[in-house]
N, CA, C and O atoms as CSV, one atom per row, in Angstrom:
chain,resi,resn,atom,element,x,y,z
A,1,MET,N,N,14.529,17.798,16.401
A,1,MET,CA,C,14.435,17.521,14.985
A,1,MET,C,C,13.633,16.237,14.796
A,1,MET,O,O,13.957,15.196,15.369
A,2,SER,N,N,12.599,16.328,13.996
A,2,SER,CA,C,11.776,15.145,13.739
A,2,SER,C,C,11.890,14.756,12.269
A,2,SER,O,O,12.084,15.593,11.388
A,3,VAL,N,N,11.763,13.486,12.051
A,3,VAL,CA,C,11.813,12.962,10.690
A,3,VAL,C,C,10.389,12.639,10.274
A,3,VAL,O,O,9.686,11.901,10.964
A,4,SER,N,N,9.967,13.189,9.149
A,4,SER,CA,C,8.610,12.900,8.683
A,4,SER,C,C,8.625,11.652,7.813
A,4,SER,O,O,9.524,11.452,6.996
A,5,VAL,N,N,7.630,10.836,8.003
A,5,VAL,CA,C,7.475,9.606,7.232
A,5,VAL,C,C,6.246,9.775,6.353
A,5,VAL,O,O,5.157,10.063,6.850
A,6,PRO,N,N,6.418,9.598,5.054
A,6,PRO,CA,C,5.234,9.747,4.195
A,6,PRO,C,C,4.187,8.681,4.512
A,6,PRO,O,O,4.511,7.517,4.748
A,7,ILE,N,N,2.948,9.102,4.509
A,7,ILE,CA,C,1.850,8.177,4.795
A,7,ILE,C,C,1.707,7.168,3.660
A,7,ILE,O,O,1.507,5.979,3.904
A,8,LEU,N,N,1.809,7.636,2.441
A,8,LEU,CA,C,1.701,6.752,1.285
A,8,LEU,C,C,3.047,6.635,0.593
A,8,LEU,O,O,3.694,7.640,0.299
A,9,SER,N,N,3.457,5.427,0.341
A,9,SER,CA,C,4.691,5.187,-0.394
A,9,SER,C,C,4.338,4.592,-1.752
A,9,SER,O,O,3.186,4.238,-2.003
A,10,VAL,N,N,5.325,4.487,-2.615
A,10,VAL,CA,C,5.082,3.957,-3.960
A,10,VAL,C,C,4.520,2.533,-3.910
A,10,VAL,O,O,3.539,2.265,-4.604
A,11,PRO,N,N,5.089,1.602,-3.127
A,11,PRO,CA,C,4.495,0.256,-3.084
A,11,PRO,C,C,3.047,0.252,-2.594
A,11,PRO,O,O,2.222,-0.514,-3.093
A,12,ILE,N,N,2.740,1.106,-1.618
A,12,ILE,CA,C,1.365,1.151,-1.112
A,12,ILE,C,C,0.426,1.685,-2.188
A,12,ILE,O,O,-0.673,1.160,-2.367
A,13,LEU,N,N,0.851,2.731,-2.910
A,13,LEU,CA,C,0.025,3.268,-3.994
A,13,LEU,C,C,-0.158,2.245,-5.111
A,13,LEU,O,O,-1.251,2.125,-5.665
A,14,LEU,N,N,0.903,1.505,-5.449
A,14,LEU,CA,C,0.776,0.451,-6.464
A,14,LEU,C,C,-0.214,-0.613,-6.015
A,14,LEU,O,O,-1.094,-1.015,-6.776
A,15,ASP,N,N,-0.064,-1.066,-4.774
A,15,ASP,CA,C,-0.984,-2.084,-4.260
A,15,ASP,C,C,-2.420,-1.575,-4.240
A,15,ASP,O,O,-3.332,-2.280,-4.670
A,16,LEU,N,N,-2.627,-0.369,-3.749
A,16,LEU,CA,C,-3.972,0.194,-3.670
A,16,LEU,C,C,-4.599,0.329,-5.057
A,16,LEU,O,O,-5.748,-0.061,-5.264
A,17,GLY,N,N,-3.848,0.877,-5.996
A,17,GLY,CA,C,-4.357,1.029,-7.361
A,17,GLY,C,C,-4.683,-0.305,-7.999
A,17,GLY,O,O,-5.705,-0.435,-8.673
A,18,ASN,N,N,-3.842,-1.288,-7.800
A,18,ASN,CA,C,-4.080,-2.598,-8.402
A,18,ASN,C,C,-5.222,-3.341,-7.731
A,18,ASN,O,O,-5.950,-4.081,-8.392
A,19,ILE,N,N,-5.386,-3.158,-6.443
A,19,ILE,CA,C,-6.531,-3.770,-5.762
A,19,ILE,C,C,-7.832,-3.166,-6.297
A,19,ILE,O,O,-8.781,-3.892,-6.595
A,20,LEU,N,N,-7.873,-1.844,-6.417
A,20,LEU,CA,C,-9.075,-1.186,-6.949
A,20,LEU,C,C,-9.346,-1.602,-8.387
A,20,LEU,O,O,-10.494,-1.851,-8.754
A,21,PHE,N,N,-8.296,-1.679,-9.207
A,21,PHE,CA,C,-8.451,-2.106,-10.603
A,21,PHE,C,C,-8.985,-3.532,-10.659
A,21,PHE,O,O,-9.878,-3.826,-11.453
A,22,PHE,N,N,-8.456,-4.410,-9.834
A,22,PHE,CA,C,-8.870,-5.807,-9.810
A,22,PHE,C,C,-10.331,-5.936,-9.380
A,22,PHE,O,O,-11.116,-6.619,-10.038
A,23,VAL,N,N,-10.692,-5.285,-8.284
A,23,VAL,CA,C,-12.069,-5.354,-7.782
A,23,VAL,C,C,-13.039,-4.759,-8.808
A,23,VAL,O,O,-14.134,-5.283,-9.010
A,24,GLY,N,N,-12.631,-3.666,-9.451
A,24,GLY,CA,C,-13.478,-3.050,-10.468
A,24,GLY,C,C,-13.688,-3.924,-11.683
A,24,GLY,O,O,-14.699,-3.792,-12.372
A,25,ASN,N,N,-12.743,-4.822,-11.962
A,25,ASN,CA,C,-12.857,-5.705,-13.117
A,25,ASN,C,C,-13.525,-7.043,-12.822
A,25,ASN,O,O,-13.758,-7.825,-13.743
A,26,LEU,N,N,-13.838,-7.323,-11.563
A,26,LEU,CA,C,-14.478,-8.598,-11.233
A,26,LEU,C,C,-15.807,-8.817,-11.961
A,26,LEU,O,O,-16.043,-9.921,-12.451
A,27,PRO,N,N,-16.687,-7.808,-12.051
A,27,PRO,CA,C,-17.926,-8.038,-12.802
A,27,PRO,C,C,-17.661,-8.367,-14.281
A,27,PRO,O,O,-18.358,-9.197,-14.865
A,28,GLN,N,N,-16.659,-7.719,-14.879
A,28,GLN,CA,C,-16.323,-8.010,-16.278
A,28,GLN,C,C,-15.732,-9.410,-16.416
A,28,GLN,O,O,-16.009,-10.110,-17.390
A,29,LEU,N,N,-14.932,-9.812,-15.457
A,29,LEU,CA,C,-14.361,-11.154,-15.474
A,29,LEU,C,C,-15.473,-12.200,-15.467
A,29,LEU,O,O,-15.432,-13.167,-16.229
A,30,TYR,N,N,-16.461,-12.001,-14.608
A,30,TYR,CA,C,-17.586,-12.934,-14.516
A,30,TYR,C,C,-18.372,-12.956,-15.828
A,30,TYR,O,O,-18.734,-14.023,-16.324
A,31,ARG,N,N,-18.633,-11.768,-16.384
A,31,ARG,CA,C,-19.399,-11.660,-17.641
A,31,ARG,C,C,-18.640,-12.290,-18.810
A,31,ARG,O,O,-19.237,-12.971,-19.643
A,32,THR,N,N,-17.344,-12.068,-18.873
A,32,THR,CA,C,-16.526,-12.656,-19.939
A,32,THR,C,C,-16.542,-14.178,-19.838
A,32,THR,O,O,-16.651,-14.874,-20.847
A,33,TYR,N,N,-16.431,-14.686,-18.615
A,33,TYR,CA,C,-16.467,-16.137,-18.433
A,33,TYR,C,C,-17.813,-16.706,-18.886
A,33,TYR,O,O,-17.859,-17.749,-19.539
A,34,GLN,N,N,-18.901,-16.028,-18.543
A,34,GLN,CA,C,-20.229,-16.504,-18.943
A,34,GLN,C,C,-20.385,-16.527,-20.464
A,34,GLN,O,O,-21.009,-17.443,-21.001
A,35,ARG,N,N,-19.839,-15.552,-21.157
A,35,ARG,CA,C,-20.027,-15.411,-22.602
A,35,ARG,C,C,-18.812,-15.873,-23.401
A,35,ARG,O,O,-18.653,-15.461,-24.550
A,36,ARG,N,N,-17.958,-16.706,-22.836
A,36,ARG,CA,C,-16.696,-17.068,-23.481
A,36,ARG,C,C,-16.853,-17.711,-24.855
A,36,ARG,O,O,-15.894,-17.729,-25.627
A,37,GLN,N,N,-18.019,-18.232,-25.181
A,37,GLN,CA,C,-18.247,-18.827,-26.502
A,37,GLN,C,C,-18.652,-17.775,-27.533
A,37,GLN,O,O,-18.670,-18.067,-28.728
A,38,GLN,N,N,-18.978,-16.552,-27.093
A,38,GLN,CA,C,-19.527,-15.524,-27.988
A,38,GLN,C,C,-18.719,-14.224,-27.924
A,38,GLN,O,O,-19.309,-13.145,-27.872
A,39,LEU,N,N,-17.416,-14.300,-27.928
A,39,LEU,CA,C,-16.596,-13.111,-27.738
A,39,LEU,C,C,-16.026,-12.550,-29.038
A,39,LEU,O,O,-15.021,-11.839,-29.006
A,40,ARG,N,N,-16.639,-12.851,-30.170
A,40,ARG,CA,C,-16.119,-12.378,-31.463
A,40,ARG,C,C,-16.038,-10.868,-31.570
A,40,ARG,O,O,-15.178,-10.341,-32.275
A,41,ASP,N,N,-16.917,-10.172,-30.883
A,41,ASP,CA,C,-16.967,-8.715,-31.017
A,41,ASP,C,C,-15.912,-7.990,-30.177
A,41,ASP,O,O,-15.783,-6.770,-30.279
A,42,LEU,N,N,-15.162,-8.711,-29.358
A,42,LEU,CA,C,-14.106,-8.089,-28.562
A,42,LEU,C,C,-12.806,-8.032,-29.365
A,42,LEU,O,O,-12.536,-8.897,-30.198
A,43,SER,N,N,-12.019,-7.013,-29.102
A,43,SER,CA,C,-10.732,-6.851,-29.782
A,43,SER,C,C,-9.657,-7.679,-29.082
A,43,SER,O,O,-9.386,-7.483,-27.897
A,44,ILE,N,N,-9.063,-8.579,-29.801
A,44,ILE,CA,C,-7.982,-9.387,-29.235
A,44,ILE,C,C,-6.770,-8.512,-28.957
A,44,ILE,O,O,-6.008,-8.784,-28.030
A,45,TYR,N,N,-6.584,-7.453,-29.760
A,45,TYR,CA,C,-5.433,-6.565,-29.579
A,45,TYR,C,C,-5.491,-5.829,-28.244
A,45,TYR,O,O,-4.457,-5.621,-27.610
A,46,SER,N,N,-6.678,-5.434,-27.812
A,46,SER,CA,C,-6.786,-4.746,-26.525
A,46,SER,C,C,-6.400,-5.675,-25.375
A,46,SER,O,O,-5.827,-5.229,-24.381
A,47,TRP,N,N,-6.706,-6.939,-25.506
A,47,TRP,CA,C,-6.341,-7.895,-24.450
A,47,TRP,C,C,-4.846,-8.177,-24.458
A,47,TRP,O,O,-4.245,-8.370,-23.402
A,48,VAL,N,N,-4.242,-8.202,-25.641
A,48,VAL,CA,C,-2.789,-8.390,-25.721
A,48,VAL,C,C,-2.080,-7.175,-25.103
A,48,VAL,O,O,-1.088,-7.333,-24.392
A,49,ILE,N,N,-2.584,-5.977,-25.371
A,49,ILE,CA,C,-2.017,-4.776,-24.765
A,49,ILE,C,C,-2.178,-4.827,-23.247
A,49,ILE,O,O,-1.274,-4.432,-22.511
A,50,GLN,N,N,-3.317,-5.309,-22.784
A,50,GLN,CA,C,-3.535,-5.439,-21.341
A,50,GLN,C,C,-2.528,-6.406,-20.727
A,50,GLN,O,O,-2.063,-6.183,-19.609
A,51,ILE,N,N,-2.188,-7.467,-21.434
A,51,ILE,CA,C,-1.179,-8.410,-20.942
A,51,ILE,C,C,0.152,-7.683,-20.751
A,51,ILE,O,O,0.791,-7.826,-19.709
A,52,PHE,N,N,0.573,-6.902,-21.757
A,52,PHE,CA,C,1.838,-6.187,-21.653
A,52,PHE,C,C,1.804,-5.135,-20.544
A,52,PHE,O,O,2.799,-4.945,-19.846
A,53,ALA,N,N,0.672,-4.451,-20.375
A,53,ALA,CA,C,0.541,-3.474,-19.285
A,53,ALA,C,C,0.653,-4.170,-17.928
A,53,ALA,O,O,1.302,-3.659,-17.015
A,54,SER,N,N,0.024,-5.326,-17.799
A,54,SER,CA,C,0.095,-6.071,-16.539
A,54,SER,C,C,1.502,-6.569,-16.268
A,54,SER,O,O,1.924,-6.635,-15.113
A,55,ILE,N,N,2.236,-6.924,-17.323
A,55,ILE,CA,C,3.638,-7.324,-17.153
A,55,ILE,C,C,4.448,-6.142,-16.617
A,55,ILE,O,O,5.300,-6.319,-15.747
A,56,CYS,N,N,4.185,-4.932,-17.134
A,56,CYS,CA,C,4.873,-3.733,-16.639
A,56,CYS,C,C,4.556,-3.500,-15.164
A,56,CYS,O,O,5.457,-3.228,-14.371
A,57,PHE,N,N,3.270,-3.605,-14.790
A,57,PHE,CA,C,2.891,-3.409,-13.389
A,57,PHE,C,C,3.472,-4.504,-12.501
A,57,PHE,O,O,3.902,-4.225,-11.382
A,58,LEU,N,N,3.491,-5.729,-12.976
A,58,LEU,CA,C,4.072,-6.824,-12.210
A,58,LEU,C,C,5.555,-6.552,-11.969
A,58,LEU,O,O,6.050,-6.755,-10.861
A,59,THR,N,N,6.257,-6.098,-12.991
A,59,THR,CA,C,7.676,-5.782,-12.852
A,59,THR,C,C,7.886,-4.645,-11.854
A,59,THR,O,O,8.791,-4.707,-11.023
A,60,ALA,N,N,7.049,-3.603,-11.933
A,60,ALA,CA,C,7.131,-2.497,-10.970
A,60,ALA,C,C,6.876,-3.009,-9.554
A,60,ALA,O,O,7.526,-2.572,-8.604
A,61,GLY,N,N,5.939,-3.925,-9.419
A,61,GLY,CA,C,5.666,-4.509,-8.111
A,61,GLY,C,C,6.852,-5.283,-7.570
A,61,GLY,O,O,7.158,-5.207,-6.380
A,62,LEU,N,N,7.518,-6.025,-8.434
A,62,LEU,CA,C,8.706,-6.772,-8.008
A,62,LEU,C,C,9.831,-5.821,-7.591
A,62,LEU,O,O,10.505,-6.049,-6.586
A,63,LEU,N,N,10.027,-4.758,-8.372
A,63,LEU,CA,C,11.119,-3.820,-8.093
A,63,LEU,C,C,10.878,-3.000,-6.829
A,63,LEU,O,O,11.835,-2.594,-6.171
A,64,THR,N,N,9.629,-2.752,-6.483
A,64,THR,CA,C,9.321,-1.923,-5.309
A,64,THR,C,C,8.889,-2.738,-4.096
A,64,THR,O,O,8.726,-2.187,-3.007
A,65,GLY,N,N,8.706,-4.027,-4.272
A,65,GLY,CA,C,8.269,-4.863,-3.158
A,65,GLY,C,C,6.788,-4.765,-2.865
A,65,GLY,O,O,6.361,-5.014,-1.737
A,66,ALA,N,N,5.995,-4.405,-3.868
A,66,ALA,CA,C,4.545,-4.291,-3.700
A,66,ALA,C,C,3.913,-5.665,-3.952
A,66,ALA,O,O,3.631,-6.038,-5.090
A,67,ALA,N,N,3.703,-6.393,-2.876
A,67,ALA,CA,C,3.278,-7.796,-2.971
A,67,ALA,C,C,1.936,-7.978,-3.677
A,67,ALA,O,O,1.817,-8.838,-4.549
A,68,PHE,N,N,0.933,-7.193,-3.321
A,68,PHE,CA,C,-0.383,-7.340,-3.952
A,68,PHE,C,C,-0.316,-7.020,-5.441
A,68,PHE,O,O,-1.008,-7.643,-6.247
A,69,THR,N,N,0.511,-6.057,-5.801
A,69,THR,CA,C,0.676,-5.705,-7.209
A,69,THR,C,C,1.189,-6.905,-7.993
A,69,THR,O,O,0.709,-7.182,-9.092
A,70,VAL,N,N,2.152,-7.612,-7.439
A,70,VAL,CA,C,2.712,-8.799,-8.101
A,70,VAL,C,C,1.635,-9.872,-8.254
A,70,VAL,O,O,1.445,-10.413,-9.343
A,71,VAL,N,N,0.943,-10.175,-7.181
A,71,VAL,CA,C,-0.065,-11.239,-7.193
A,71,VAL,C,C,-1.224,-10.899,-8.132
A,71,VAL,O,O,-1.615,-11.719,-8.963
A,72,LEU,N,N,-1.768,-9.699,-8.000
A,72,LEU,CA,C,-2.922,-9.325,-8.816
A,72,LEU,C,C,-2.576,-9.230,-10.294
A,72,LEU,O,O,-3.391,-9.594,-11.141
A,73,ASN,N,N,-1.390,-8.752,-10.614
A,73,ASN,CA,C,-1.025,-8.655,-12.025
A,73,ASN,C,C,-0.651,-10.003,-12.613
A,73,ASN,O,O,-0.816,-10.209,-13.816
A,74,ALA,N,N,-0.158,-10.915,-11.815
A,74,ALA,CA,C,0.037,-12.281,-12.307
A,74,ALA,C,C,-1.324,-12.869,-12.691
A,74,ALA,O,O,-1.458,-13.529,-13.721
A,75,PHE,N,N,-2.330,-12.618,-11.848
A,75,PHE,CA,C,-3.682,-13.072,-12.161
A,75,PHE,C,C,-4.217,-12.355,-13.400
A,75,PHE,O,O,-4.824,-12.987,-14.265
A,76,ASN,N,N,-3.997,-11.029,-13.497
A,76,ASN,CA,C,-4.462,-10.268,-14.659
A,76,ASN,C,C,-3.845,-10.776,-15.953
A,76,ASN,O,O,-4.516,-10.820,-16.984
A,77,ILE,N,N,-2.582,-11.158,-15.911
A,77,ILE,CA,C,-1.912,-11.706,-17.102
A,77,ILE,C,C,-2.595,-13.004,-17.520
A,77,ILE,O,O,-2.879,-13.217,-18.698
A,78,ALA,N,N,-2.855,-13.866,-16.543
A,78,ALA,CA,C,-3.525,-15.139,-16.846
A,78,ALA,C,C,-4.937,-14.901,-17.377
A,78,ALA,O,O,-5.343,-15.524,-18.358
A,79,TYR,N,N,-5.686,-14.004,-16.736
A,79,TYR,CA,C,-7.059,-13.718,-17.161
A,79,TYR,C,C,-7.089,-13.131,-18.571
A,79,TYR,O,O,-7.893,-13.557,-19.401
A,80,ALA,N,N,-6.232,-12.170,-18.844
A,80,ALA,CA,C,-6.200,-11.550,-20.177
A,80,ALA,C,C,-5.745,-12.563,-21.225
A,80,ALA,O,O,-6.238,-12.554,-22.353
A,81,GLY,N,N,-4.819,-13.425,-20.861
A,81,GLY,CA,C,-4.365,-14.460,-21.796
A,81,GLY,C,C,-5.465,-15.450,-22.137
A,81,GLY,O,O,-5.647,-15.810,-23.299
A,82,VAL,N,N,-6.193,-15.885,-21.127
A,82,VAL,CA,C,-7.304,-16.813,-21.357
A,82,VAL,C,C,-8.403,-16.133,-22.170
A,82,VAL,O,O,-8.993,-16.753,-23.054
A,83,THR,N,N,-8.680,-14.865,-21.878
A,83,THR,CA,C,-9.695,-14.134,-22.633
A,83,THR,C,C,-9.280,-13.979,-24.090
A,83,THR,O,O,-10.105,-14.151,-24.987
A,84,ALA,N,N,-8.012,-13.655,-24.339
A,84,ALA,CA,C,-7.516,-13.556,-25.722
A,84,ALA,C,C,-7.665,-14.908,-26.431
A,84,ALA,O,O,-8.016,-14.959,-27.610
A,85,TYR,N,N,-7.400,-15.984,-25.717
A,85,TYR,CA,C,-7.583,-17.324,-26.293
A,85,TYR,C,C,-9.051,-17.571,-26.635
A,85,TYR,O,O,-9.355,-18.090,-27.708
A,86,TRP,N,N,-9.976,-17.199,-25.724
A,86,TRP,CA,C,-11.408,-17.384,-25.975
A,86,TRP,C,C,-11.864,-16.559,-27.172
A,86,TRP,O,O,-12.671,-17.023,-27.978
A,87,ILE,N,N,-11.345,-15.331,-27.290
A,87,ILE,CA,C,-11.708,-14.483,-28.444
A,87,ILE,C,C,-11.227,-15.133,-29.733
A,87,ILE,O,O,-11.968,-15.211,-30.712
A,88,HIS,N,N,-9.997,-15.595,-29.727
A,88,HIS,CA,C,-9.449,-16.270,-30.910
A,88,HIS,C,C,-10.259,-17.518,-31.262
A,88,HIS,O,O,-10.538,-17.779,-32.432
A,89,ARG,N,N,-10.623,-18.266,-30.262
A,89,ARG,CA,C,-11.384,-19.502,-30.471
A,89,ARG,C,C,-12.816,-19.233,-30.968
A,89,ARG,O,O,-13.365,-20.026,-31.733
A,90,ALA,N,N,-13.418,-18.114,-30.531
A,90,ALA,CA,C,-14.779,-17.789,-30.917
A,90,ALA,C,C,-14.866,-17.348,-32.384
A,90,ALA,O,O,-15.954,-17.347,-32.959
A,91,ARG,N,N,-13.763,-16.985,-32.982
A,91,ARG,CA,C,-13.766,-16.519,-34.372
A,91,ARG,C,C,-13.752,-17.673,-35.267
A,91,ARG,O,O,-13.752,-17.507,-36.487
């Protein structure tokens, strides 16, 4: 009798998804930083929603022990918060 071990677990999938999301957003992060004085055309509401989504992912990471998910979403919360501040300031 053999016991099968799943290759992918929930924490690994969370970490993988969040790493890909983070890497995919790096060009936007750089562009937003460059244009931080001219962000009037961006929706502040979308960034606030992103903050709440990142809080949900961070919580899931804490509950499942997905370390990269916790770290990357803590960064995403800070980045989205700063971007929302820049949008507010540009108006």
